[in-house]
Backbone as a chain_set.jsonl record, in Angstrom:
{"seq": "MKREIPLAITAIFGIFMVAQLFIPHYLVQDISGRLQDWAVVIVAFAYILGVANIIKINSGVICRRGQDWEYKIVMLIALVIMMLSGILLGKDPDDSLPIFDFMYNSMYVPMQSTMFALLAFFIASAAFRAFRARTTEAILLLVTATIVMIGRVSLGEFIWERLPDITEWIMNYPNNAGKRGIKIGASLGAISIGLKVILGIEKSYLGGD", "coords": {"N": [[0.808, -1.217, 0.0], [2.077, 1.144, 0.513], [3.198, 1.909, -1.831], [1.184, 1.747, -3.712], [-0.852, 3.584, -2.988], [0.377, 6.258, -3.199], [0.859, 6.128, -5.992], [-1.755, 5.932, -6.99], [-2.858, 8.378, -6.113], [-1.219, 10.171, -7.509], [-1.904, 9.478, -10.162], [-4.684, 10.092, -10.25], [-4.847, 12.889, -9.633], [-3.103, 13.857, -11.562], [-4.353, 13.155, -14.008], [-6.703, 14.634, -13.667], [-5.756, 17.318, -13.647], [-4.829, 17.547, -16.225], [-7.204, 17.117, -17.63], [-8.777, 19.302, -16.823], [-7.947, 21.398, -18.37], [-9.403, 21.175, -20.666], [-12.003, 21.323, -19.928], [-14.266, 23.682, -19.367], [-15.998, 24.151, -17.239], [-17.265, 25.806, -14.336], [-17.095, 24.607, -11.801], [-15.149, 22.633, -12.071], [-12.971, 24.269, -12.678], [-12.801, 25.683, -10.301], [-12.073, 23.693, -8.455], [-9.63, 23.038, -9.592], [-8.21, 25.435, -9.167], [-8.05, 25.385, -6.367], [-6.478, 23.107, -5.978], [-4.097, 23.954, -7.153], [-3.435, 25.975, -5.36], [-2.926, 24.383, -3.116], [-0.682, 23.123, -4.101], [1.172, 25.198, -4.09], [1.558, 25.538, -1.339], [2.649, 23.034, -0.713], [5.021, 23.154, -2.185], [6.284, 25.196, -0.779], [6.787, 23.909, 1.689], [8.473, 21.989, 0.667], [10.691, 23.528, 0.013], [11.519, 24.15, 2.609], [12.263, 21.598, 3.534], [14.312, 21.163, 1.711], [16.208, 23.141, 2.445], [16.751, 22.253, 5.051], [17.908, 19.801, 4.42], [20.205, 20.624, 3.025], [21.574, 21.93, 5.11], [21.969, 19.766, 6.856], [23.567, 17.93, 5.331], [25.864, 19.468, 4.662], [26.719, 20.24, 7.19], [27.544, 17.812, 8.205], [29.761, 17.331, 6.532], [31.403, 19.435, 7.358], [31.86, 18.765, 10.065], [33.308, 16.408, 9.754], [35.521, 17.397, 8.58], [35.699, 17.335, 5.801], [36.196, 17.34, 2.182], [36.772, 20.589, 0.956], [35.602, 21.83, 3.2], [35.781, 24.323, 4.369], [34.559, 26.065, 2.574], [31.979, 25.175, 2.797], [31.256, 26.137, 5.303], [31.184, 28.89, 4.816], [29.086, 28.942, 2.977], [26.887, 28.046, 4.529], [26.777, 30.052, 6.485], [26.191, 32.281, 4.864], [23.717, 31.423, 3.899], [22.133, 31.398, 6.254], [22.281, 34.113, 7.032], [21.102, 35.483, 4.825], [18.561, 34.338, 4.896], [17.579, 35.072, 7.438], [17.661, 37.851, 7.191], [15.667, 38.298, 5.348], [13.406, 37.28, 6.626], [13.195, 38.176, 9.332], [13.9, 40.903, 9.563], [12.028, 42.496, 8.407], [9.856, 44.603, 6.303], [10.012, 47.601, 4.316], [7.756, 50.477, 4.146], [7.093, 50.524, 1.43], [7.037, 47.916, 0.681], [9.53, 46.849, 0.142], [12.632, 45.087, 0.755], [15.088, 46.246, 2.381], [17.693, 45.547, 3.526], [18.011, 42.874, 2.738], [17.739, 43.19, -0.062], [19.943, 44.833, -0.515], [22.136, 43.139, 0.13], [21.658, 41.146, -1.731], [21.857, 42.501, -4.229], [24.392, 43.654, -4.015], [26.168, 41.645, -3.389], [25.404, 38.95, -4.169], [24.632, 39.261, -6.9], [27.029, 40.436, -8.15], [28.809, 38.243, -7.696], [27.523, 36.277, -9.161], [27.795, 37.362, -11.715], [30.545, 37.153, -11.954], [30.834, 34.362, -12.012], [29.545, 33.783, -14.435], [31.304, 35.093, -16.127], [33.618, 33.535, -15.81], [32.569, 31.199, -16.826], [32.361, 31.89, -19.48], [34.981, 31.657, -20.44], [35.329, 28.882, -20.336], [33.439, 28.163, -22.24], [34.593, 29.349, -24.476], [36.891, 27.783, -24.663], [35.743, 25.267, -25.221], [34.54, 25.915, -27.646], [36.779, 26.384, -29.213], [37.803, 23.802, -29.467], [35.678, 22.633, -30.802], [35.706, 23.964, -33.193], [37.546, 22.884, -34.881], [38.053, 22.228, -38.049], [37.243, 19.489, -39.298], [35.275, 18.022, -40.459], [32.42, 18.329, -42.688], [30.222, 19.364, -41.279], [31.521, 20.565, -39.107], [32.917, 22.562, -40.431], [30.793, 24.162, -41.398], [29.754, 24.965, -38.926], [31.927, 26.426, -37.937], [32.174, 28.532, -39.848], [29.624, 29.761, -39.702], [29.464, 30.474, -36.957], [31.604, 32.235, -36.788], [30.756, 34.315, -38.483], [28.465, 35.186, -37.065], [29.536, 35.972, -34.562], [31.31, 38.029, -35.287], [29.534, 39.711, -36.613], [27.952, 40.61, -34.539], [29.275, 42.569, -33.167], [30.594, 45.947, -33.266], [32.713, 45.966, -34.985], [32.041, 44.275, -37.064], [30.209, 45.643, -38.761], [31.93, 47.599, -39.604], [33.732, 46.141, -41.133], [32.082, 45.073, -43.177], [29.133, 46.397, -44.339], [26.819, 44.952, -44.661], [27.069, 42.762, -43.073], [25.976, 42.697, -40.363], [23.245, 42.407, -41.052], [23.213, 39.902, -42.263], [23.924, 38.386, -40.061], [21.646, 38.773, -38.424], [19.755, 37.485, -40.025], [20.661, 34.832, -39.922], [20.283, 34.341, -37.182], [17.52, 34.64, -36.96], [16.316, 32.779, -38.667], [17.741, 30.1, -39.531], [18.787, 29.584, -36.916], [16.505, 29.882, -35.233], [14.926, 27.855, -36.301], [16.358, 25.555, -35.573], [16.207, 25.838, -32.768], [13.464, 25.597, -32.341], [13.032, 22.971, -33.112], [14.475, 21.647, -31.092], [12.982, 22.475, -28.856], [10.498, 21.297, -29.435], [11.214, 18.593, -29.313], [12.011, 18.459, -26.602], [9.567, 19.069, -25.389], [7.965, 16.894, -26.179], [9.374, 14.92, -24.847], [8.903, 15.72, -22.188], [6.123, 15.355, -22.069], [6.038, 12.592, -22.421], [7.389, 11.69, -20.093], [5.596, 12.705, -18.188], [3.252, 11.199, -18.748], [4.24, 8.656, -18.135], [4.625, 8.922, -15.391], [1.979, 9.438, -14.514], [0.699, 7.062, -15.297], [1.965, 5.262, -13.713], [4.284, 4.027, -14.515], [6.79, 5.217, -14.312], [8.564, 5.213, -11.439], [10.527, 6.273, -9.881], [10.45, 8.394, -8.077], [9.39, 7.22, -5.879], [11.354, 5.774, -4.865], [11.887, 3.545, -6.321], [13.134, 1.55, -9.144]], "CA": [[0.0, 0.0, 0.0], [2.939, 2.321, 0.557], [3.496, 2.307, -3.205], [-0.034, 1.848, -4.505], [-1.592, 4.813, -2.668], [0.971, 7.41, -3.912], [0.648, 5.992, -7.433], [-3.153, 6.252, -7.275], [-3.035, 9.829, -5.939], [-0.556, 10.821, -8.643], [-2.687, 9.248, -11.378], [-5.966, 10.807, -10.183], [-4.655, 14.333, -9.744], [-2.466, 14.144, -12.842], [-5.385, 13.107, -15.048], [-7.631, 15.75, -13.46], [-5.145, 18.584, -14.042], [-4.811, 17.576, -17.692], [-8.581, 17.219, -18.12], [-9.372, 20.617, -16.559], [-7.599, 22.306, -19.455], [-10.378, 21.015, -21.743], [-13.353, 21.404, -19.356], [-14.383, 25.058, -18.858], [-17.032, 24.266, -16.204], [-16.765, 26.601, -13.206], [-16.783, 23.731, -10.672], [-13.846, 22.026, -12.359], [-11.953, 25.309, -12.562], [-12.654, 26.009, -8.88], [-11.269, 22.62, -7.855], [-8.271, 23.194, -10.122], [-7.573, 26.538, -8.45], [-7.726, 24.945, -5.008], [-5.345, 22.186, -6.067], [-2.892, 24.741, -7.401], [-3.088, 26.616, -4.088], [-2.284, 23.35, -2.304], [0.656, 22.879, -4.647], [2.043, 26.277, -3.608], [1.898, 25.219, 0.052], [3.547, 21.878, -0.731], [6.326, 23.636, -2.65], [6.898, 25.938, 0.326], [7.346, 22.929, 2.615], [9.6, 21.343, -0.011], [11.835, 24.421, 0.212], [11.988, 23.972, 3.984], [12.981, 20.327, 3.575], [15.556, 21.331, 0.961], [17.153, 23.888, 3.282], [17.171, 21.359, 6.134], [18.805, 18.799, 3.846], [21.482, 21.294, 2.762], [22.246, 22.141, 6.391], [22.378, 18.465, 7.386], [24.669, 17.358, 4.552], [27.068, 20.287, 4.774], [27.187, 20.177, 8.576], [28.307, 16.571, 8.317], [31.064, 17.525, 5.879], [32.206, 20.319, 8.215], [32.273, 18.015, 11.261], [34.321, 15.421, 9.355], [36.596, 18.105, 7.888], [35.759, 16.757, 4.468], [36.732, 18.164, 1.103], [36.239, 21.956, 0.838], [34.722, 22.107, 4.331], [35.787, 25.759, 4.657], [33.545, 26.69, 1.726], [30.668, 24.803, 3.341], [30.971, 27.073, 6.391], [30.794, 30.163, 4.195], [27.766, 28.783, 2.371], [25.872, 27.978, 5.579], [26.66, 31.388, 7.085], [25.466, 33.118, 3.903], [22.33, 30.949, 3.874], [21.445, 31.856, 7.466], [22.178, 35.579, 7.014], [20.107, 35.891, 3.835], [17.245, 33.899, 5.339], [17.149, 35.902, 8.562], [17.428, 39.224, 6.73], [14.385, 38.355, 4.658], [12.284, 36.879, 7.477], [13.099, 38.859, 10.622], [14.153, 42.344, 9.568], [10.825, 43.198, 7.984], [9.784, 45.343, 5.052], [9.729, 49.03, 4.34], [6.359, 50.747, 3.739], [6.88, 50.257, 0.004], [7.158, 46.462, 0.515], [10.89, 46.45, -0.214], [13.453, 44.502, 1.817], [16.32, 47.016, 2.134], [18.93, 44.827, 3.842], [18.061, 41.714, 1.845], [18.0, 43.679, -1.42], [21.32, 45.326, -0.573], [23.05, 41.997, 0.063], [21.434, 40.445, -2.998], [22.378, 43.29, -5.352], [25.795, 44.026, -3.827], [27.013, 40.473, -3.179], [25.042, 37.81, -4.996], [24.669, 39.61, -8.33], [28.418, 40.477, -8.634], [29.386, 36.897, -7.735], [26.911, 35.599, -10.298], [28.446, 37.888, -12.919], [31.88, 36.557, -12.001], [30.691, 32.974, -12.446], [29.258, 33.787, -15.868], [32.535, 35.479, -16.819], [34.464, 32.339, -15.842], [31.938, 30.255, -17.743], [32.656, 32.318, -20.849], [36.27, 31.091, -20.827], [35.12, 27.466, -20.62], [32.744, 28.094, -23.527], [35.58, 29.656, -25.512], [37.743, 26.603, -24.806], [34.966, 24.245, -25.924], [34.363, 26.367, -29.028], [38.043, 26.187, -29.923], [37.906, 22.386, -29.829], [34.631, 22.304, -31.773], [35.95, 24.659, -34.445], [38.543, 22.208, -35.703], [37.286, 21.909, -39.256], [37.607, 18.171, -39.802], [34.137, 17.504, -41.21], [31.586, 19.365, -43.302], [29.428, 20.003, -40.223], [32.404, 21.436, -38.332], [33.208, 23.741, -41.258], [29.599, 25.011, -41.346], [29.703, 25.559, -37.59], [32.997, 27.416, -37.842], [31.856, 29.695, -40.676], [28.439, 30.43, -39.152], [29.793, 31.093, -35.67], [32.481, 33.382, -37.041], [29.924, 35.403, -39.013], [27.593, 35.699, -36.001], [30.321, 36.668, -33.544], [31.815, 39.294, -35.836], [28.395, 40.566, -36.929], [27.333, 41.113, -33.314], [30.055, 43.687, -32.629], [30.698, 47.078, -34.192], [33.736, 45.667, -35.99], [31.415, 43.621, -38.209], [29.692, 46.656, -39.678], [33.078, 48.294, -40.173], [34.293, 45.277, -42.178], [31.123, 45.035, -44.292], [27.894, 46.96, -43.796], [25.744, 43.958, -44.731], [27.343, 41.646, -42.171], [24.952, 42.605, -39.305], [21.992, 41.892, -41.609], [23.387, 38.452, -42.422], [23.875, 37.827, -38.708], [20.249, 38.752, -37.994], [19.062, 36.444, -40.791], [21.066, 33.543, -39.352], [19.664, 34.185, -35.865], [16.061, 34.607, -37.065], [15.799, 31.665, -39.452], [18.352, 28.805, -39.186], [18.891, 29.414, -35.468], [15.169, 29.647, -34.678], [14.463, 26.535, -36.734], [16.992, 24.581, -34.69], [15.669, 25.984, -31.412], [12.102, 25.057, -32.296], [13.153, 21.514, -33.119], [14.883, 21.227, -29.748], [11.846, 22.681, -27.944], [9.493, 20.265, -29.714], [11.73, 17.349, -28.744], [11.94, 18.542, -25.141], [8.152, 19.011, -25.003], [7.528, 15.502, -26.315], [9.985, 14.185, -23.739], [8.181, 16.059, -20.956], [4.826, 14.672, -22.136], [6.295, 11.171, -22.206], [7.668, 11.483, -18.668], [4.352, 12.941, -17.461], [2.384, 10.033, -18.92], [4.82, 7.535, -17.39], [4.348, 9.149, -13.968], [0.54, 9.275, -14.287], [0.331, 5.657, -15.477], [2.668, 4.428, -12.743], [5.451, 3.357, -15.097], [7.946, 5.88, -13.702], [8.393, 5.12, -9.987], [11.778, 6.654, -9.219], [10.164, 9.287, -6.954], [9.032, 6.378, -4.739], [12.529, 5.009, -4.463], [12.011, 2.36, -7.152], [14.065, 1.623, -10.272]], "C": [[0.844, 1.271, 0.0], [3.287, 2.813, -0.843], [2.218, 2.55, -4.002], [-0.779, 3.159, -4.254], [-0.959, 6.046, -3.319], [0.778, 7.345, -5.416], [-0.786, 6.363, -7.805], [-3.409, 7.752, -7.153], [-2.425, 10.585, -7.112], [-1.374, 10.681, -9.918], [-3.966, 10.076, -11.374], [-5.769, 12.306, -10.398], [-3.987, 14.715, -11.062], [-3.473, 14.164, -13.976], [-6.347, 14.285, -14.911], [-7.03, 17.06, -13.952], [-5.007, 18.689, -15.554], [-6.226, 17.799, -18.225], [-9.161, 18.61, -17.915], [-9.008, 21.658, -17.612], [-8.636, 22.281, -20.574], [-11.821, 21.104, -21.241], [-13.529, 22.78, -18.731], [-15.412, 25.236, -17.74], [-16.459, 24.932, -14.954], [-16.373, 25.721, -12.021], [-15.414, 23.083, -10.852], [-12.736, 23.052, -12.193], [-11.722, 25.709, -11.105], [-11.806, 24.959, -8.17], [-9.824, 22.724, -8.311], [-7.529, 24.312, -9.399], [-7.174, 26.151, -7.039], [-6.521, 24.003, -5.012], [-4.044, 22.937, -6.317], [-2.466, 25.514, -6.157], [-2.416, 25.617, -3.147], [-0.858, 23.103, -2.779], [1.637, 23.949, -4.184], [2.494, 26.003, -2.179], [2.887, 24.056, 0.108], [4.944, 22.288, -1.178], [7.039, 24.403, -1.547], [7.514, 24.988, 1.343], [8.519, 22.181, 1.982], [10.856, 22.198, 0.098], [12.408, 24.262, 1.618], [12.784, 22.675, 4.115], [14.31, 20.423, 2.831], [16.613, 22.063, 1.76], [17.665, 23.012, 4.413], [18.149, 20.308, 5.627], [20.177, 19.393, 3.552], [22.266, 21.479, 4.056], [22.772, 20.821, 6.946], [23.603, 17.922, 6.665], [25.95, 18.151, 4.752], [27.597, 20.34, 6.201], [27.997, 18.911, 8.807], [29.687, 16.681, 7.694], [31.973, 18.39, 6.744], [32.714, 19.569, 9.437], [33.363, 17.007, 10.935], [35.55, 16.059, 8.743], [36.815, 17.498, 6.501], [36.295, 17.738, 3.444], [35.993, 19.501, 1.032], [35.302, 22.317, 1.997], [34.698, 23.593, 4.681], [34.717, 26.486, 3.845], [32.132, 26.356, 2.211], [30.268, 25.744, 4.475], [30.485, 28.405, 5.829], [29.384, 30.066, 3.622], [26.665, 28.771, 3.43], [25.677, 29.332, 6.256], [25.869, 32.317, 6.164], [23.99, 32.73, 3.842], [21.544, 31.491, 5.065], [21.245, 33.372, 7.438], [21.104, 36.041, 6.036], [18.698, 35.516, 4.284], [16.721, 34.783, 6.47], [16.859, 37.337, 8.128], [16.096, 39.36, 6.016], [13.192, 38.078, 5.551], [12.095, 37.811, 8.67], [13.184, 40.376, 10.543], [13.011, 43.16, 8.979], [10.974, 43.973, 6.685], [9.651, 46.83, 5.324], [8.265, 49.256, 3.948], [6.075, 50.465, 2.271], [7.065, 48.778, -0.339], [8.534, 46.017, 0.049], [11.592, 45.869, 1.011], [14.837, 45.13, 1.72], [17.599, 46.235, 2.382], [19.093, 43.622, 2.923], [18.406, 42.15, 0.427], [19.439, 44.173, -1.56], [22.299, 44.165, -0.701], [22.896, 41.241, -1.248], [22.097, 41.188, -4.154], [23.872, 43.571, -5.239], [26.721, 42.833, -3.674], [26.672, 39.347, -4.155], [25.173, 38.117, -6.482], [26.101, 39.735, -8.85], [29.071, 39.099, -8.696], [28.812, 36.09, -8.888], [27.536, 36.062, -11.607], [29.845, 37.307, -13.076], [31.821, 35.118, -12.494], [30.403, 32.894, -13.941], [30.495, 34.181, -16.675], [33.497, 34.299, -16.906], [33.9, 31.307, -16.811], [32.233, 30.604, -19.19], [33.988, 31.753, -21.33], [36.148, 29.598, -21.124], [34.406, 27.286, -21.957], [33.712, 28.367, -24.674], [36.501, 28.471, -25.749], [37.022, 25.492, -25.561], [34.768, 24.625, -27.387], [35.632, 26.157, -29.837], [38.194, 24.733, -30.358], [36.879, 22.018, -30.89], [34.922, 22.891, -33.15], [37.073, 24.037, -35.272], [37.838, 21.617, -36.923], [37.753, 20.591, -39.853], [36.497, 17.555, -40.647], [33.362, 18.671, -41.813], [30.767, 20.11, -42.251], [30.28, 20.964, -39.404], [32.754, 22.705, -39.111], [32.021, 24.703, -41.246], [29.476, 25.705, -39.993], [30.729, 26.668, -37.447], [32.638, 28.689, -38.606], [30.684, 30.479, -40.083], [28.753, 31.149, -37.852], [30.682, 32.315, -35.852], [31.684, 34.58, -37.55], [29.086, 36.029, -37.904], [28.388, 36.495, -34.979], [30.84, 38.009, -34.048], [30.667, 40.256, -36.121], [27.721, 41.17, -35.721], [28.07, 42.313, -32.721], [30.178, 44.77, -33.695], [31.742, 46.844, -35.27], [33.121, 45.054, -37.234], [30.889, 44.612, -39.223], [30.815, 47.442, -40.325], [33.7, 47.476, -41.298], [33.4, 45.267, -43.414], [29.764, 45.441, -43.742], [26.738, 45.977, -43.825], [25.922, 42.825, -43.726], [26.352, 41.574, -41.002], [23.615, 42.072, -39.806], [22.06, 40.381, -41.792], [23.317, 37.762, -41.065], [22.437, 37.716, -38.211], [19.468, 37.673, -38.73], [19.391, 35.067, -40.242], [20.355, 33.299, -38.019], [18.149, 34.0, -35.97], [15.53, 33.37, -37.768], [16.489, 30.338, -39.133], [18.415, 28.558, -37.68], [17.531, 29.121, -34.836], [14.617, 28.289, -35.074], [15.062, 25.443, -35.853], [16.43, 24.629, -33.279], [14.269, 25.39, -31.306], [12.12, 23.534, -32.325], [13.537, 20.975, -31.751], [13.723, 21.363, -28.769], [10.76, 21.635, -28.163], [9.938, 18.931, -29.125], [11.65, 17.338, -27.23], [10.493, 18.446, -24.658], [7.614, 17.588, -25.105], [8.118, 14.639, -25.205], [9.277, 14.45, -22.427], [6.814, 15.381, -20.917], [4.994, 13.187, -21.853], [6.547, 10.866, -20.735], [6.399, 11.675, -17.841], [3.399, 11.761, -17.553], [2.915, 8.831, -18.15], [4.567, 7.681, -15.899], [2.872, 8.903, -13.666], [0.132, 7.808, -14.357], [1.065, 4.721, -14.53], [3.85, 3.678, -13.304], [6.733, 3.91, -14.493], [7.733, 5.938, -12.192], [9.629, 5.57, -9.221], [11.531, 7.569, -8.023], [9.698, 8.522, -5.715], [10.211, 5.57, -4.229], [12.712, 3.739, -5.26], [13.004, 2.566, -8.267], [13.409, 2.352, -11.437]], "O": [[0.401, 2.33, -0.446], [3.629, 3.981, -1.032], [2.164, 3.437, -4.854], [-1.28, 3.778, -5.192], [-1.679, 6.825, -3.943], [0.559, 8.372, -6.059], [-1.013, 7.03, -8.814], [-4.096, 8.335, -7.992], [-3.027, 11.517, -7.645], [-1.527, 11.643, -10.67], [-4.302, 10.697, -12.382], [-6.435, 12.917, -11.235], [-4.271, 15.776, -11.618], [-3.462, 15.07, -14.809], [-6.762, 14.871, -15.911], [-7.719, 17.84, -14.61], [-5.059, 19.787, -16.11], [-6.427, 18.576, -19.158], [-9.955, 19.069, -18.737], [-9.679, 22.682, -17.735], [-8.749, 23.237, -21.342], [-12.759, 20.976, -22.027], [-12.987, 23.027, -17.653], [-15.674, 26.367, -17.331], [-15.324, 24.665, -14.56], [-15.423, 26.042, -11.306], [-14.624, 22.996, -9.911], [-11.681, 22.747, -11.636], [-10.601, 26.034, -10.713], [-10.926, 25.295, -7.378], [-8.9, 22.525, -7.522], [-6.357, 24.16, -9.056], [-6.105, 26.529, -6.56], [-5.65, 24.097, -4.148], [-3.006, 22.592, -5.753], [-1.271, 25.692, -5.919], [-1.452, 25.957, -2.461], [0.054, 22.9, -1.977], [2.801, 23.651, -3.916], [3.659, 26.206, -1.839], [3.846, 24.084, 0.879], [5.938, 21.827, -0.619], [8.254, 24.282, -1.389], [8.627, 25.218, 1.814], [9.452, 21.784, 2.68], [11.957, 21.671, 0.256], [13.625, 24.241, 1.803], [13.85, 22.653, 4.731], [15.31, 19.845, 3.256], [17.779, 21.667, 1.765], [18.859, 23.013, 4.713], [19.108, 19.961, 6.317], [21.198, 18.751, 3.797], [23.469, 21.222, 4.104], [23.894, 20.762, 7.45], [24.568, 17.502, 7.303], [27.01, 17.569, 4.987], [28.804, 20.473, 6.403], [29.007, 18.927, 9.511], [30.668, 16.188, 8.25], [33.169, 18.121, 6.857], [33.877, 19.717, 9.812], [34.251, 16.772, 11.755], [36.515, 15.368, 8.418], [37.937, 17.196, 6.093], [36.782, 18.817, 3.783], [34.763, 19.549, 1.045], [34.319, 23.031, 1.797], [33.71, 24.081, 5.23], [34.054, 27.396, 4.342], [31.207, 27.153, 2.054], [29.099, 26.109, 4.605], [29.502, 28.973, 6.305], [28.584, 30.991, 3.761], [25.628, 29.411, 3.255], [24.55, 29.719, 6.566], [24.988, 33.048, 6.616], [23.118, 33.593, 3.746], [20.426, 31.983, 4.907], [20.17, 33.863, 7.78], [20.284, 36.896, 6.374], [17.753, 36.278, 4.081], [15.56, 35.192, 6.459], [15.928, 37.966, 8.63], [15.464, 40.414, 6.07], [12.092, 38.566, 5.292], [10.97, 38.194, 8.988], [12.598, 41.068, 11.375], [13.029, 44.389, 9.048], [12.034, 44.004, 6.061], [9.238, 47.256, 6.403], [7.604, 48.334, 3.47], [4.932, 50.194, 1.906], [7.231, 48.425, -1.507], [8.678, 44.882, -0.405], [11.2, 46.124, 2.15], [15.695, 44.585, 1.026], [18.502, 46.25, 1.546], [20.176, 43.378, 2.392], [19.267, 41.549, -0.216], [20.078, 43.962, -2.59], [23.193, 44.199, -1.546], [23.875, 40.752, -1.811], [22.81, 40.589, -4.96], [24.551, 43.711, -6.256], [27.936, 42.977, -3.811], [27.539, 38.854, -4.876], [25.754, 37.336, -7.236], [26.39, 39.187, -9.914], [29.808, 38.808, -9.639], [29.523, 35.31, -9.521], [27.781, 35.255, -12.504], [30.281, 37.006, -14.187], [32.654, 34.698, -13.298], [30.95, 32.038, -14.637], [30.714, 33.669, -17.773], [34.121, 34.079, -17.944], [34.642, 30.63, -17.522], [32.343, 29.716, -20.036], [34.12, 31.403, -22.503], [36.784, 29.097, -22.051], [34.723, 26.372, -22.718], [33.664, 27.706, -25.711], [36.856, 28.175, -26.89], [37.604, 24.849, -26.434], [34.82, 23.766, -28.268], [35.571, 25.793, -31.011], [38.652, 24.452, -31.465], [37.151, 21.201, -31.77], [34.442, 22.377, -34.161], [37.499, 24.621, -36.269], [37.116, 20.625, -36.82], [38.552, 20.567, -40.789], [36.753, 16.666, -41.459], [33.61, 19.835, -41.498], [30.628, 21.331, -42.316], [29.825, 22.05, -39.046], [32.874, 23.785, -38.532], [32.202, 25.912, -41.102], [29.136, 26.886, -39.921], [30.433, 27.729, -36.898], [32.779, 29.794, -38.081], [30.739, 31.704, -39.973], [28.358, 32.3, -37.662], [30.526, 33.313, -35.148], [31.899, 35.712, -37.116], [28.999, 37.253, -37.804], [27.964, 37.576, -34.571], [30.814, 39.004, -33.324], [30.792, 41.461, -35.906], [26.986, 42.149, -35.853], [27.528, 43.0, -31.856], [29.902, 44.536, -34.872], [31.678, 47.444, -36.343], [33.61, 45.276, -38.342], [31.1, 44.442, -40.423], [30.684, 47.902, -41.459], [34.144, 48.033, -42.302], [33.871, 45.428, -44.54], [29.302, 44.862, -42.759], [25.769, 46.148, -43.085], [25.015, 42.012, -43.547], [25.914, 40.473, -40.666], [22.921, 41.363, -39.078], [21.096, 39.667, -41.516], [22.726, 36.69, -40.932], [22.049, 36.694, -37.644], [18.614, 37.014, -38.138], [18.505, 34.223, -40.108], [19.881, 32.194, -37.755], [17.557, 33.284, -35.163], [14.406, 32.946, -37.498], [15.86, 29.493, -38.497], [18.129, 27.454, -37.218], [17.411, 28.222, -34.003], [13.925, 27.641, -34.289], [14.364, 24.519, -35.435], [16.2, 23.589, -32.662], [13.928, 24.759, -30.307], [11.324, 22.884, -31.648], [12.992, 19.968, -31.299], [13.499, 20.477, -27.944], [10.167, 21.14, -27.204], [9.141, 18.22, -28.512], [11.269, 16.332, -26.633], [10.22, 17.815, -23.636], [6.89, 17.13, -24.221], [7.456, 13.741, -24.685], [9.065, 13.532, -21.635], [6.388, 14.89, -19.871], [4.193, 12.591, -21.133], [5.996, 9.911, -20.189], [6.142, 10.915, -16.908], [2.802, 11.363, -16.553], [2.138, 8.069, -17.574], [4.323, 6.69, -15.209], [2.541, 8.241, -12.682], [-0.693, 7.357, -13.562], [0.818, 3.515, -14.539], [4.379, 2.781, -12.647], [7.659, 3.155, -14.198], [6.832, 6.628, -11.715], [9.761, 5.277, -8.033], [12.296, 7.543, -7.058], [9.615, 9.093, -4.627], [10.088, 4.786, -3.287], [13.58, 2.928, -4.94], [13.648, 3.612, -8.35], [14.028, 2.52, -12.488]]}, "num_chains": 1, "name": "protein.A"}
């Protein structure tokens, strides 16, 4: 019963939430709204469990002096400070959180920008390896990427005034066509996983295989 009941609940509510998209009756929509409100509450408790899990795992690493335990201390301190600043210090009359916003904008955002800057070097390294023109596909990738990168900066227009237009055409047509294909594939995959969960085929969330 420990497995059958969760599977039955998942199937019933999953089928209902799909069906309510096609049933405009006010009673069905009212039940759907209530279920979505419940989902918000469940997600909030999931965040609490997630924070507790982070604290538990990293506290264990710190106590054992495991790998990078010093960074774990910094992370836990930052977690507690940000959480307390948002919960205990209150809001201004305009509903802003001055201390929380200050730490977010002055600490988190710059560190995030730094991480993206470091990521750019890894992308450049991967691009260098991918741009080795050994096949026809690699040559097309090399030529297209070169045109787009040069056309995106002011140097491109200086080299040839039509280069930015070519760049826009590449981004609007071949690039969008590829993106739409990827999105369609991802959507079909999401539908497949959803059906497997509703039908009880996918049981990994219960601890099964």
